C-alpha positions, 0 to 999 in steps of 0.5 A, a space after each residue: 088215596 081213599 081218604 081223599 075220596 071220601 067225605 071227611 068226619 063222616 061214618 058211611 054206609 058202605 056197599 062192596 060189590 063183588 067183594 071176593 075175600 073181602 078186602 075192600 070190605 075189611 079195609 073200610 070197616 078198619 077205617 070205621 065205616 058200616 059195610 055190607 058186602 055181596 059176591 055171586 061166589 060162595 066160595 069167594 063169601 067163604 073166605 070173606 067171612 074167615 077173614 073178617 073173623 080173623 081179624 075180629 070185625 063185622 061185615 054182613 055178607 050177602 050172595 047175590 049178583 052185581 047186576 041184580 042187587 037185593 037191596 032197596 033203592 037209597 041203601 048206601 052212601 058209597 059203593 066199592 069194588 075192585 077187580 069187578 068191572 071187567 068180569 060182568 057180561 052187562 057192566 050198564 046194568 050193574 052200573 045202573 043197579 049202584 046207581 038204584 042203590 047209592 043215596 042221593 049225593 052218593 059216590 062210587 068207587 071203582 078200582 080196575 085195570 086194562 089186564 088183557 089189552 090185545 094191542 100189541 104194546 100191551 102185550 110186549 109190557 106183560 112180556 117184559 113183566 113176565 121176564 122181569 118177575 118170572 114168577 108171574 108167569 108160574 102163577 097159578 091165578 093166572 093160569 085159572 083166569 085164562 081157563 075160566 075167563 077164556 070161553 066166555 071173553 066174548 060175553 064180556 064187553 070190558 074183557 079186552 079194553 076196559 079203559 078209563 075212558 070207556 068206563 067213564 062213558 058208562 058211568 055217564 050214561 048211566 046218570 053219574 057225574 063228576 067221574 074222575 080217574 085216579 092213575 094205576 101208580 096211586 093204587 100202586 103206592 097205596 098197596 105199598 102202605 098197606 102191604 101188612 094189611 093185604 098180604 093174605 088176601 092176593 094170593 086168594 084164586 076165585 072159586 065157585 
């Protein structure tokens, strides 16, 4: 999936915003690109630092805010993020910042999902998932997310409705062209293909 999104045969300068434990950052390093990663959580940056050390690779790590990046204009060829947009109080400000730090012709690659959609059909799907996989209901990271994000959910515009349509509107409003959406099924297939690489990252929970 990623290879089809990137210009062929080029070593890119990649900025991973909201890197968490470094999943995307380390993946792009593995693909041969120069990677800078930023996160607002010092704890997550420490996880990313340890993961990079374990793999024996170099990632430039910065502590900072996705909505106020500490980088100059035209800093990177590609901005990437994973499960970040729904956590942002001001997603439009963040997307505007990503536009600012991109070189002309640069791209944004964002992975996200509609985790907390209150629609009845979405609730039923999540309930069925819990029945089929009871461990989902016992997952401590899930309880952590509810405990941490529940009190501030009203301050997060994409908390309950991060549909592709709504995200595309924000990107278009901020000046991006040629936005495209790839179904989550492709991301799931990507995870299966990279299972050995990402196994150590899937159990991490946010820390401050």
